[in-house]
N, C-alpha and C positions, 0 to 999 in steps of 0.2 A: 554787741551783741550779734548773733546771726538770730533770724528770723523764726529757724528750728528753737532758739532758747526760749525765745518768751510766748509759743502759744501755748496756751491758758488749758484745761480741761474742760472735752465739751467744746472747742472751739469751732465754730462757723466762720468761715471765708468763703471766698466766689471762687469757682470753680468755670469757663464759660459760659461763665452769664447768669447760674448758678446757685443759690446756697445752698451750701450742702453741710452733715453735721458731722461730726466723729464721735464714735464709742469717747468715751468719758478715757480723758487721762490721757489723749493720742493726738501726736499732731501729726499731721501733712506733709508728707517724703514726698519728691515728683523722682528721684531716683529711686533707684530698687537694692536696696542694702542686703550684704551676704552673710549670712551667720551663719553659722553647722556646728558640728557639738563636737566635729573631730575631721581629720581629710577626707578630700572628695572624692569618692568611688568617678575610677572613670569605669561605665561598661559599655564596651559595644555592642552594638544593637544585634548581630549573631551571635550575642549567646546571651542575650538577655529573655529571660521568661517569667510572667505572673501567673502567680497561682493562686487562688481560693481554696483553702483548703476547709471542709465544714466539721463541726463536731463530731464524727465518727470517723472522720480521716478521710472522707471521697475528697481528693485530688482535682480541681477544673484549671487548666493551662492555657497561657496563651504566648505563642512563640509574637515578634518583633512586625512579621507580616503579619502574626493573626490579627494585632492589635491594631494595624493599620487597614485590616481589610471592614473591620465594623465600622459603620454608623457613626460620623462621632458629630463633635457639636461645639459652636462657640461661644461659649457663656463671657460676656464682658460684666465682671465683678469688684466689688469694692474687696480690698485683702489687710485683715492688722495683723498687727505682728505685739506681741507678749513683752516686746523691749519700747514698746511706745510711739511707733511708726506705722503708720496707716498711706495704703495707696490706694488710688480710685479709680475705678473705669476701666482694670489690668483686663487685658485681651488674652484670652485660651484659644487652644484646639484640643480635644480631647476626646476619650468614649466616659461615657456614662454609666454610674455604676449602675444605675437601672440595667440597663441594657447586658453587663456584662453578669449579672446577676439573673440575667432571665430562666435560666435552663438548671440553678445554684437547686436542689430543697434543704433546707434547715429551718430547725428551730430553736435556731442560735439567738440572742436577743446582744451580742457584743463582739465586737470586733478587737482584734490586735493587727496592728497595722507591721508589714519588716521591710524592712529596707535593708538594699544590697550595701554595706558597711557594718550594719547590726542594730542599729535605728530602728526603735517602737517606740510605739504610739496605741491609747486606746481609743475608742471611741462607740456609744451605742451605733447598732448595725439600724437606726432607725435615722441616722446621723448621715449618712451613704448614701440611702435612697431615694425616692420622692423628687430627683432633680436637683438633690443637694451638693453633688461630690460628683467627683468627674478622675480618670486619669489621662493625666496633659501632657501633653509631648510638643504641643509649640507654644511660646509665647511672642504676641505682636508680632506674628506673622514669619517667625524665624523657630526653628528647630530649638528648644529647650536647650541652655547651656549647662553645665556639668555642675556648675556655681549653684545654679538655681534645680538644682533635682535631674537634670535631665541625665538617661535621656526621657525617663519617664517618671516623673511623679504624681503625689494625691494631694487632688485643688477640693479643699472642705471650707468653703471663704464663709462662713454664718458661722467658725470659731478661730480662736485662735489660730496666728499661723503654723505653731509647732504641729498641730494637726493634720494639717497636711502633707506632709511627712517628704521630704524629695528621696528619691534615686527609688521609687515601689519596686516591691519583689513579692510581694504575697498581703494577702490577707486571711486571716484565720479567723474563723468564726467560731464565740466560742460561747457557752451556755451559761457562766460568772463572769463578770468582767476580772478582768487583771492589769492593772497598771504598767504605762510603759516608761520607755528610758526618764525623760523628764519626769512625769508622778509621777517615779520611783524619790526624784531626790525634793519633791515641793513641791512641785507646780500643782495646778489644780487639774482635780480628775476631769472635768468638761471644760472649761475655757470659752467661757461665754463671756467675746469681749466687752458686747455692751452691759455685764453687770460686773467688771471687770471682776473676770472669774481666774486672777493671774497664777495665784497659787495657795496650796494647800488652807483652808480657813476661810477664802475672799465669798 
């Protein structure tokens, strides 16, 4: 039996000499599992763009060069997948949503994230602000590989990782909540790993 198979919910282990605590039901992954709902899009950076569309239809657009020209941050965060693996102290580089939203005027309370390839996921807008979310383009010092969402993905580490949409293309700001891909087929609408909000009704 592998070590992963015998880890119990709320597992406490040692990593780098320090005790760590995982959300309930999670096990510690040393690798970086690749899970996707469909084929992996391959987006050339010279054709990549990112849009924020307000509830009035106003569009704010960034090219790849525009994104790289913005001030970047290097968050080190734990990530938790709904399929029960967690990976600790992952290292990223990207642009805070606070920076991207600086000149966006909106009365919206909700966001629907759109990816190249058609994937969507929904979040309260407040979960993308105040230093909680980034559009990231590097992982562990290297360009983000397509299988992990490259050239750029959303990173929202305080929620289950399906909310950190791969291959991000845009964010639509909404006055009312609109479920995304996994949310419409039974996943929890919010997805807090510490509350085990995996599926509708959790």
